[in-house]
A tleap script that builds the chain and sets N, CA, C and O, in Angstrom:
source leaprc.protein.ff14SB
mol = sequence {
  NMET TYR SER MET VAL TYR ILE THR THR SER
  GLY ASP LEU GLU SER LYS LYS ILE ALA ARG
  LYS LEU LEU GLU GLU LYS LEU ALA ALA CYS
  ILE ASN ILE ILE PRO THR ILE GLY SER MET
  TYR LEU TRP LYS GLY THR ILE GLU GLU ASP
  SER GLU SER ILE MET PHE ILE LYS THR LYS
  SER GLU LEU VAL VAL LYS VAL ILE LYS ARG
  VAL GLU GLN LEU HIE SER TYR GLU ILE PRO
  CYS ILE LEU GLU ILE ARG VAL ASN ASN GLY
  SER ASN ASN TYR LEU LYS TRP MET LYS ASN
  GLU LEU GLU ILE CLYS
}
set mol.1.N position { 15.129 7.991 -3.800 }
set mol.1.CA position { 14.550 6.805 -4.401 }
set mol.1.C position { 13.106 6.647 -3.909 }
set mol.1.O position { 12.795 6.919 -2.750 }
set mol.2.N position { 12.250 6.206 -4.805 }
set mol.2.CA position { 10.828 6.069 -4.497 }
set mol.2.C position { 10.365 4.638 -4.745 }
set mol.2.O position { 10.988 3.882 -5.491 }
set mol.3.N position { 9.265 4.289 -4.104 }
set mol.3.CA position { 8.693 2.949 -4.222 }
set mol.3.C position { 7.176 3.040 -4.246 }
set mol.3.O position { 6.578 4.005 -3.769 }
set mol.4.N position { 6.571 1.997 -4.819 }
set mol.4.CA position { 5.136 1.771 -4.671 }
set mol.4.C position { 5.011 0.505 -3.842 }
set mol.4.O position { 5.792 -0.432 -4.005 }
set mol.5.N position { 4.038 0.479 -2.964 }
set mol.5.CA position { 3.789 -0.705 -2.156 }
set mol.5.C position { 2.424 -1.251 -2.564 }
set mol.5.O position { 1.411 -0.555 -2.486 }
set mol.6.N position { 2.418 -2.498 -2.995 }
set mol.6.CA position { 1.211 -3.189 -3.443 }
set mol.6.C position { 0.656 -3.971 -2.265 }
set mol.6.O position { 1.367 -4.756 -1.637 }
set mol.7.N position { -0.628 -3.750 -1.969 }
set mol.7.CA position { -1.269 -4.424 -0.835 }
set mol.7.C position { -2.658 -4.887 -1.255 }
set mol.7.O position { -3.364 -4.175 -1.968 }
set mol.8.N position { -3.048 -6.078 -0.815 }
set mol.8.CA position { -4.436 -6.496 -0.973 }
set mol.8.C position { -5.097 -6.464 0.402 }
set mol.8.O position { -4.464 -6.731 1.423 }
set mol.9.N position { -6.395 -6.128 0.400 }
set mol.9.CA position { -7.155 -6.072 1.652 }
set mol.9.C position { -8.484 -6.800 1.469 }
set mol.9.O position { -8.807 -7.276 0.381 }
set mol.10.N position { -9.238 -6.875 2.547 }
set mol.10.CA position { -10.530 -7.564 2.515 }
set mol.10.C position { -11.583 -6.801 1.722 }
set mol.10.O position { -12.611 -7.373 1.358 }
set mol.11.N position { -11.347 -5.522 1.449 }
set mol.11.CA position { -12.311 -4.738 0.689 }
set mol.11.C position { -12.031 -3.254 0.770 }
set mol.11.O position { -11.081 -2.812 1.416 }
set mol.12.N position { -12.879 -2.499 0.100 }
set mol.12.CA position { -12.742 -1.052 -0.025 }
set mol.12.C position { -12.685 -0.351 1.334 }
set mol.12.O position { -11.877 0.560 1.518 }
set mol.13.N position { -13.513 -0.751 2.274 }
set mol.13.CA position { -13.534 -0.086 3.581 }
set mol.13.C position { -12.216 -0.255 4.324 }
set mol.13.O position { -11.704 0.694 4.917 }
set mol.14.N position { -11.673 -1.464 4.290 }
set mol.14.CA position { -10.381 -1.691 4.960 }
set mol.14.C position { -9.281 -0.904 4.257 }
set mol.14.O position { -8.425 -0.317 4.920 }
set mol.15.N position { -9.289 -0.882 2.925 }
set mol.15.CA position { -8.289 -0.118 2.174 }
set mol.15.C position { -8.335 1.360 2.560 }
set mol.15.O position { -7.295 1.979 2.789 }
set mol.16.N position { -9.538 1.921 2.631 }
set mol.16.CA position { -9.680 3.345 2.977 }
set mol.16.C position { -9.219 3.628 4.401 }
set mol.16.O position { -8.620 4.671 4.664 }
set mol.17.N position { -9.494 2.706 5.320 }
set mol.17.CA position { -9.061 2.870 6.711 }
set mol.17.C position { -7.536 2.903 6.787 }
set mol.17.O position { -6.961 3.769 7.446 }
set mol.18.N position { -6.888 1.959 6.114 }
set mol.18.CA position { -5.424 1.899 6.102 }
set mol.18.C position { -4.853 3.128 5.391 }
set mol.18.O position { -3.898 3.738 5.873 }
set mol.19.N position { -5.434 3.488 4.253 }
set mol.19.CA position { -4.950 4.637 3.470 }
set mol.19.C position { -4.978 5.914 4.298 }
set mol.19.O position { -4.006 6.668 4.323 }
set mol.20.N position { -6.087 6.150 4.968 }
set mol.20.CA position { -6.220 7.377 5.767 }
set mol.20.C position { -5.116 7.463 6.826 }
set mol.20.O position { -4.514 8.521 7.010 }
set mol.21.N position { -4.850 6.348 7.525 }
set mol.21.CA position { -3.794 6.344 8.557 }
set mol.21.C position { -2.424 6.629 7.951 }
set mol.21.O position { -1.659 7.427 8.494 }
set mol.22.N position { -2.108 5.977 6.821 }
set mol.22.CA position { -0.797 6.170 6.198 }
set mol.22.C position { -0.615 7.608 5.732 }
set mol.22.O position { 0.477 8.164 5.854 }
set mol.23.N position { -1.662 8.209 5.206 }
set mol.23.CA position { -1.586 9.604 4.767 }
set mol.23.C position { -1.466 10.546 5.963 }
set mol.23.O position { -0.657 11.474 5.937 }
set mol.24.N position { -2.253 10.321 7.000 }
set mol.24.CA position { -2.182 11.155 8.208 }
set mol.24.C position { -0.788 11.099 8.835 }
set mol.24.O position { -0.297 12.099 9.359 }
set mol.25.N position { -0.161 9.940 8.780 }
set mol.25.CA position { 1.156 9.742 9.397 }
set mol.25.C position { 2.306 10.074 8.446 }
set mol.25.O position { 3.471 9.837 8.767 }
set mol.26.N position { 1.977 10.620 7.281 }
set mol.26.CA position { 2.961 11.006 6.258 }
set mol.26.C position { 3.876 9.853 5.856 }
set mol.26.O position { 5.065 10.050 5.602 }
set mol.27.N position { 3.312 8.654 5.801 }
set mol.27.CA position { 4.049 7.497 5.313 }
set mol.27.C position { 3.800 7.279 3.828 }
set mol.27.O position { 4.464 6.454 3.200 }
set mol.28.N position { 2.849 8.012 3.264 }
set mol.28.CA position { 2.517 7.915 1.841 }
set mol.28.C position { 2.111 9.290 1.344 }
set mol.28.O position { 1.536 10.088 2.085 }
set mol.29.N position { 2.422 9.561 0.063 }
set mol.29.CA position { 2.007 10.820 -0.564 }
set mol.29.C position { 0.677 10.652 -1.286 }
set mol.29.O position { -0.120 11.588 -1.353 }
set mol.30.N position { 0.439 9.461 -1.825 }
set mol.30.CA position { -0.763 9.184 -2.601 }
set mol.30.C position { -1.037 7.684 -2.539 }
set mol.30.O position { -0.113 6.870 -2.526 }
set mol.31.N position { -2.311 7.336 -2.501 }
set mol.31.CA position { -2.698 5.929 -2.473 }
set mol.31.C position { -3.848 5.721 -3.449 }
set mol.31.O position { -4.877 6.393 -3.369 }
set mol.32.N position { -3.661 4.785 -4.368 }
set mol.32.CA position { -4.732 4.405 -5.284 }
set mol.32.C position { -5.383 3.142 -4.755 }
set mol.32.O position { -4.705 2.226 -4.290 }
set mol.33.N position { -6.707 3.101 -4.830 }
set mol.33.CA position { -7.466 1.943 -4.363 }
set mol.33.C position { -8.318 1.418 -5.507 }
set mol.33.O position { -9.111 2.154 -6.094 }
set mol.34.N position { -8.149 0.152 -5.815 }
set mol.34.CA position { -9.039 -0.544 -6.744 }
set mol.34.C position { -10.002 -1.306 -5.852 }
set mol.34.O position { -9.604 -2.264 -5.189 }
set mol.35.N position { -11.278 -0.890 -5.824 }
set mol.35.CA position { -12.200 -1.396 -4.804 }
set mol.35.C position { -12.468 -2.895 -4.827 }
set mol.35.O position { -12.586 -3.512 -3.768 }
set mol.36.N position { -12.567 -3.494 -6.014 }
set mol.36.CA position { -12.927 -4.914 -6.047 }
set mol.36.C position { -12.169 -5.652 -7.134 }
set mol.36.O position { -12.170 -5.244 -8.295 }
set mol.37.N position { -11.523 -6.740 -6.747 }
set mol.37.CA position { -10.860 -7.648 -7.686 }
set mol.37.C position { -11.170 -9.071 -7.238 }
set mol.37.O position { -11.479 -9.315 -6.072 }
set mol.38.N position { -11.083 -9.998 -8.172 }
set mol.38.CA position { -11.189 -11.406 -7.826 }
set mol.38.C position { -9.805 -11.957 -7.547 }
set mol.38.O position { -8.866 -11.666 -8.288 }
set mol.39.N position { -9.663 -12.735 -6.507 }
set mol.39.CA position { -8.372 -13.329 -6.145 }
set mol.39.C position { -8.521 -14.830 -5.963 }
set mol.39.O position { -9.522 -15.312 -5.433 }
set mol.40.N position { -7.516 -15.553 -6.408 }
set mol.40.CA position { -7.386 -16.988 -6.133 }
set mol.40.C position { -5.990 -17.199 -5.573 }
set mol.40.O position { -5.013 -16.655 -6.088 }
set mol.41.N position { -5.904 -17.999 -4.510 }
set mol.41.CA position { -4.609 -18.185 -3.859 }
set mol.41.C position { -4.598 -19.503 -3.084 }
set mol.41.O position { -5.641 -20.072 -2.764 }
set mol.42.N position { -3.391 -19.961 -2.797 }
set mol.42.CA position { -3.228 -21.136 -1.949 }
set mol.42.C position { -3.199 -20.688 -0.497 }
set mol.42.O position { -2.483 -19.749 -0.148 }
set mol.43.N position { -3.973 -21.354 0.348 }
set mol.43.CA position { -3.982 -21.053 1.777 }
set mol.43.C position { -4.088 -22.358 2.540 }
set mol.43.O position { -5.117 -23.033 2.517 }
set mol.44.N position { -2.989 -22.704 3.223 }
set mol.44.CA position { -2.925 -23.916 4.030 }
set mol.44.C position { -3.303 -25.155 3.217 }
set mol.44.O position { -4.046 -26.022 3.677 }
set mol.45.N position { -2.761 -25.212 1.974 }
set mol.45.CA position { -2.926 -26.374 1.115 }
set mol.45.C position { -4.218 -26.424 0.314 }
set mol.45.O position { -4.464 -27.400 -0.395 }
set mol.46.N position { -5.032 -25.406 0.412 }
set mol.46.CA position { -6.310 -25.369 -0.289 }
set mol.46.C position { -6.356 -24.167 -1.231 }
set mol.46.O position { -5.835 -23.099 -0.911 }
set mol.47.N position { -6.985 -24.351 -2.396 }
set mol.47.CA position { -7.188 -23.224 -3.312 }
set mol.47.C position { -8.402 -22.439 -2.834 }
set mol.47.O position { -9.504 -22.975 -2.718 }
set mol.48.N position { -8.173 -21.147 -2.557 }
set mol.48.CA position { -9.234 -20.253 -2.088 }
set mol.48.C position { -9.588 -19.276 -3.205 }
set mol.48.O position { -8.750 -18.950 -4.045 }
set mol.49.N position { -10.820 -18.820 -3.204 }
set mol.49.CA position { -11.276 -17.806 -4.151 }
set mol.49.C position { -12.021 -16.752 -3.345 }
set mol.49.O position { -12.883 -17.074 -2.527 }
set mol.50.N position { -11.676 -15.477 -3.586 }
set mol.50.CA position { -12.238 -14.419 -2.759 }
set mol.50.C position { -12.320 -13.121 -3.547 }
set mol.50.O position { -11.761 -13.009 -4.638 }
set mol.51.N position { -13.006 -12.162 -2.997 }
set mol.51.CA position { -13.072 -10.810 -3.529 }
set mol.51.C position { -12.238 -9.927 -2.604 }
set mol.51.O position { -12.398 -9.989 -1.385 }
set mol.52.N position { -11.351 -9.107 -3.167 }
set mol.52.CA position { -10.471 -8.263 -2.368 }
set mol.52.C position { -10.415 -6.862 -2.978 }
set mol.52.O position { -11.055 -6.577 -3.989 }
set mol.53.N position { -9.646 -6.018 -2.346 }
set mol.53.CA position { -9.348 -4.667 -2.820 }
set mol.53.C position { -7.832 -4.569 -2.964 }
set mol.53.O position { -7.091 -5.254 -2.259 }
set mol.54.N position { -7.371 -3.710 -3.885 }
set mol.54.CA position { -5.930 -3.493 -4.073 }
set mol.54.C position { -5.594 -2.048 -3.711 }
set mol.54.O position { -6.339 -1.119 -4.024 }
set mol.55.N position { -4.462 -1.887 -3.049 }
set mol.55.CA position { -3.924 -0.562 -2.757 }
set mol.55.C position { -2.556 -0.427 -3.416 }
set mol.55.O position { -1.738 -1.344 -3.353 }
set mol.56.N position { -2.311 0.723 -4.049 }
set mol.56.CA position { -0.982 1.086 -4.532 }
set mol.56.C position { -0.558 2.324 -3.749 }
set mol.56.O position { -1.117 3.407 -3.924 }
set mol.57.N position { 0.432 2.145 -2.890 }
set mol.57.CA position { 0.897 3.214 -2.014 }
set mol.57.C position { 2.174 3.799 -2.599 }
set mol.57.O position { 3.135 3.074 -2.858 }
set mol.58.N position { 2.182 5.114 -2.808 }
set mol.58.CA position { 3.354 5.784 -3.369 }
set mol.58.C position { 4.085 6.491 -2.238 }
set mol.58.O position { 3.505 7.308 -1.522 }
set mol.59.N position { 5.386 6.164 -2.082 }
set mol.59.CA position { 6.153 6.667 -0.956 }
set mol.59.C position { 7.637 6.714 -1.276 }
set mol.59.O position { 8.060 6.292 -2.352 }
set mol.60.N position { 8.422 7.225 -0.347 }
set mol.60.CA position { 9.878 7.169 -0.448 }
set mol.60.C position { 10.332 5.768 -0.067 }
set mol.60.O position { 9.760 5.146 0.828 }
set mol.61.N position { 11.355 5.275 -0.741 }
set mol.61.CA position { 11.863 3.929 -0.439 }
set mol.61.C position { 12.294 3.800 1.012 }
set mol.61.O position { 12.149 2.737 1.616 }
set mol.62.N position { 12.821 4.873 1.569 }
set mol.62.CA position { 13.285 4.828 2.961 }
set mol.62.C position { 12.133 4.667 3.972 }
set mol.62.O position { 12.370 4.339 5.135 }
set mol.63.N position { 10.910 4.894 3.532 }
set mol.63.CA position { 9.743 4.750 4.414 }
set mol.63.C position { 9.057 3.391 4.292 }
set mol.63.O position { 8.130 3.105 5.050 }
set mol.64.N position { 9.488 2.555 3.364 }
set mol.64.CA position { 8.786 1.303 3.089 }
set mol.64.C position { 8.728 0.389 4.308 }
set mol.64.O position { 7.685 -0.210 4.567 }
set mol.65.N position { 9.802 0.268 5.053 }
set mol.65.CA position { 9.799 -0.603 6.241 }
set mol.65.C position { 8.751 -0.111 7.241 }
set mol.65.O position { 8.046 -0.920 7.843 }
set mol.66.N position { 8.643 1.204 7.423 }
set mol.66.CA position { 7.627 1.767 8.318 }
set mol.66.C position { 6.225 1.512 7.783 }
set mol.66.O position { 5.310 1.208 8.547 }
set mol.67.N position { 6.058 1.637 6.469 }
set mol.67.CA position { 4.754 1.365 5.847 }
set mol.67.C position { 4.351 -0.087 6.112 }
set mol.67.O position { 3.225 -0.364 6.524 }
set mol.68.N position { 5.276 -0.999 5.874 }
set mol.68.CA position { 4.993 -2.426 6.077 }
set mol.68.C position { 4.573 -2.689 7.530 }
set mol.68.O position { 3.569 -3.355 7.780 }
set mol.69.N position { 5.342 -2.167 8.474 }
set mol.69.CA position { 5.030 -2.392 9.894 }
set mol.69.C position { 3.670 -1.814 10.260 }
set mol.69.O position { 2.899 -2.438 10.989 }
set mol.70.N position { 3.378 -0.613 9.750 }
set mol.70.CA position { 2.101 0.034 10.085 }
set mol.70.C position { 0.926 -0.727 9.474 }
set mol.70.O position { -0.103 -0.919 10.122 }
set mol.71.N position { 1.087 -1.157 8.228 }
set mol.71.CA position { 0.018 -1.922 7.576 }
set mol.71.C position { -0.216 -3.236 8.316 }
set mol.71.O position { -1.364 -3.641 8.502 }
set mol.72.N position { 0.846 -3.902 8.737 }
set mol.72.CA position { 0.692 -5.149 9.495 }
set mol.72.C position { -0.092 -4.909 10.787 }
set mol.72.O position { -0.844 -5.785 11.213 }
set mol.73.N position { 0.067 -3.749 11.413 }
set mol.73.CA position { -0.675 -3.422 12.639 }
set mol.73.C position { -2.159 -3.187 12.349 }
set mol.73.O position { -3.018 -3.550 13.152 }
set mol.74.N position { -2.454 -2.580 11.202 }
set mol.74.CA position { -3.823 -2.170 10.867 }
set mol.74.C position { -4.622 -3.237 10.121 }
set mol.74.O position { -5.853 -3.219 10.153 }
set mol.75.N position { -3.942 -4.156 9.455 }
set mol.75.CA position { -4.569 -5.094 8.518 }
set mol.75.C position { -5.305 -6.223 9.239 }
set mol.75.O position { -4.897 -6.657 10.317 }
set mol.76.N position { -6.389 -6.687 8.633 }
set mol.76.CA position { -7.194 -7.758 9.249 }
set mol.76.C position { -6.675 -9.165 8.940 }
set mol.76.O position { -7.043 -10.120 9.623 }
set mol.77.N position { -5.816 -9.303 7.907 }
set mol.77.CA position { -5.343 -10.638 7.526 }
set mol.77.C position { -4.249 -11.136 8.456 }
set mol.77.O position { -3.470 -10.354 9.000 }
set mol.78.N position { -4.205 -12.449 8.628 }
set mol.78.CA position { -3.131 -13.083 9.390 }
set mol.78.C position { -1.780 -12.837 8.712 }
set mol.78.O position { -0.792 -12.525 9.376 }
set mol.79.N position { -1.749 -12.982 7.376 }
set mol.79.CA position { -0.535 -12.747 6.597 }
set mol.79.C position { -0.906 -11.878 5.395 }
set mol.79.O position { -1.218 -12.408 4.328 }
set mol.80.N position { -0.877 -10.544 5.550 }
set mol.80.CA position { -1.267 -9.689 4.432 }
set mol.80.C position { -0.214 -9.660 3.322 }
set mol.80.O position { 0.983 -9.791 3.578 }
set mol.81.N position { -0.682 -9.486 2.091 }
set mol.81.CA position { 0.211 -9.298 0.947 }
set mol.81.C position { 0.664 -7.848 0.961 }
set mol.81.O position { -0.141 -6.937 0.772 }
set mol.82.N position { 1.958 -7.635 1.186 }
set mol.82.CA position { 2.556 -6.296 1.179 }
set mol.82.C position { 3.864 -6.415 0.407 }
set mol.82.O position { 4.821 -7.010 0.902 }
set mol.83.N position { 3.918 -5.858 -0.798 }
set mol.83.CA position { 5.084 -6.016 -1.665 }
set mol.83.C position { 5.590 -4.662 -2.149 }
set mol.83.O position { 4.810 -3.827 -2.609 }
set mol.84.N position { 6.899 -4.450 -2.044 }
set mol.84.CA position { 7.501 -3.214 -2.543 }
set mol.84.C position { 7.844 -3.345 -4.022 }
set mol.84.O position { 8.382 -4.361 -4.462 }
set mol.85.N position { 7.524 -2.300 -4.780 }
set mol.85.CA position { 7.905 -2.190 -6.188 }
set mol.85.C position { 8.737 -0.913 -6.304 }
set mol.85.O position { 8.227 0.186 -6.086 }
set mol.86.N position { 10.013 -1.058 -6.647 }
set mol.86.CA position { 10.905 0.096 -6.757 }
set mol.86.C position { 10.573 0.917 -7.994 }
set mol.86.O position { 10.310 0.366 -9.063 }
set mol.87.N position { 10.587 2.228 -7.844 }
set mol.87.CA position { 10.345 3.148 -8.957 }
set mol.87.C position { 11.710 3.615 -9.454 }
set mol.87.O position { 12.417 4.341 -8.754 }
set mol.88.N position { 12.078 3.196 -10.667 }
set mol.88.CA position { 13.371 3.562 -11.225 }
set mol.88.C position { 13.360 4.917 -11.916 }
set mol.88.O position { 14.404 5.553 -12.057 }
set mol.89.N position { 12.187 5.358 -12.346 }
set mol.89.CA position { 12.091 6.613 -13.071 }
set mol.89.C position { 10.643 7.075 -13.023 }
set mol.89.O position { 9.743 6.284 -12.739 }
set mol.90.N position { 10.419 8.347 -13.301 }
set mol.90.CA position { 9.069 8.881 -13.320 }
set mol.90.C position { 9.083 10.357 -13.636 }
set mol.90.O position { 10.144 10.945 -13.844 }
set mol.91.N position { 7.926 10.951 -13.672 }
set mol.91.CA position { 7.789 12.379 -13.922 }
set mol.91.C position { 8.517 13.163 -12.831 }
set mol.91.O position { 8.235 12.987 -11.646 }
set mol.92.N position { 9.452 14.029 -13.229 }
set mol.92.CA position { 10.201 14.825 -12.246 }
set mol.92.C position { 9.262 15.660 -11.386 }
set mol.92.O position { 9.456 15.767 -10.176 }
set mol.93.N position { 8.245 16.253 -12.008 }
set mol.93.CA position { 7.306 17.080 -11.249 }
set mol.93.C position { 6.550 16.246 -10.224 }
set mol.93.O position { 6.331 16.701 -9.102 }
set mol.94.N position { 6.149 15.037 -10.589 }
set mol.94.CA position { 5.427 14.169 -9.656 }
set mol.94.C position { 6.343 13.746 -8.510 }
set mol.94.O position { 5.933 13.768 -7.349 }
set mol.95.N position { 7.568 13.365 -8.825 }
set mol.95.CA position { 8.504 12.938 -7.788 }
set mol.95.C position { 8.836 14.093 -6.837 }
set mol.95.O position { 8.985 13.875 -5.635 }
set mol.96.N position { 8.951 15.318 -7.362 }
set mol.96.CA position { 9.182 16.492 -6.507 }
set mol.96.C position { 7.984 16.719 -5.593 }
set mol.96.O position { 8.149 17.027 -4.412 }
set mol.97.N position { 6.771 16.567 -6.140 }
set mol.97.CA position { 5.565 16.728 -5.337 }
set mol.97.C position { 5.553 15.710 -4.200 }
set mol.97.O position { 5.259 16.061 -3.057 }
set mol.98.N position { 5.872 14.442 -4.510 }
set mol.98.CA position { 5.911 13.406 -3.474 }
set mol.98.C position { 6.918 13.776 -2.384 }
set mol.98.O position { 6.620 13.681 -1.193 }
set mol.99.N position { 8.102 14.195 -2.801 }
set mol.99.CA position { 9.150 14.569 -1.843 }
set mol.99.C position { 8.637 15.650 -0.900 }
set mol.99.O position { 8.804 15.552 0.316 }
set mol.100.N position { 8.009 16.688 -1.469 }
set mol.100.CA position { 7.499 17.784 -0.646 }
set mol.100.C position { 6.401 17.332 0.314 }
set mol.100.O position { 6.370 17.766 1.465 }
set mol.101.N position { 5.512 16.475 -0.144 }
set mol.101.CA position { 4.410 16.014 0.698 }
set mol.101.C position { 4.890 15.135 1.848 }
set mol.101.O position { 4.274 15.118 2.914 }
set mol.102.N position { 5.973 14.415 1.644 }
set mol.102.CA position { 6.455 13.473 2.650 }
set mol.102.C position { 7.458 14.084 3.631 }
set mol.102.O position { 7.938 13.402 4.536 }
set mol.103.N position { 7.769 15.360 3.451 }
set mol.103.CA position { 8.653 16.030 4.402 }
set mol.103.C position { 7.901 16.348 5.678 }
set mol.103.O position { 6.775 16.845 5.645 }
set mol.104.N position { 8.526 16.061 6.787 }
set mol.104.CA position { 7.944 16.402 8.083 }
set mol.104.C position { 8.195 17.889 8.313 }
set mol.104.O position { 9.329 18.362 8.247 }
set mol.105.N position { 7.128 18.602 8.580 }
set mol.105.CA position { 7.254 20.075 8.760 }
set mol.105.C position { 7.041 20.464 10.194 }
set mol.105.O position { 7.109 21.647 10.529 }
savepdb mol mol.pdb
quit
């Protein structure tokens, strides 16, 4: 089973820093980064507006808990957005590639 993990960060540099660590530690096979998005959210009773970056982390579902813990260690936010999205189906060749990349050798 595979998952994508959706994360927002303070910007492109933070996303790249987190991505590099997750890839080096074989917690992700591929990470897409959208460098800049506009975000509005509630924070301590106030509506905030900010510019952020989005990460889509592609990994095995069994690694998601480790991904979450590692991102929480690396992330600059007090409460980072880290959400798992289960992958129910996909390209067999892509899923095989992910499996091979995430094997510890």
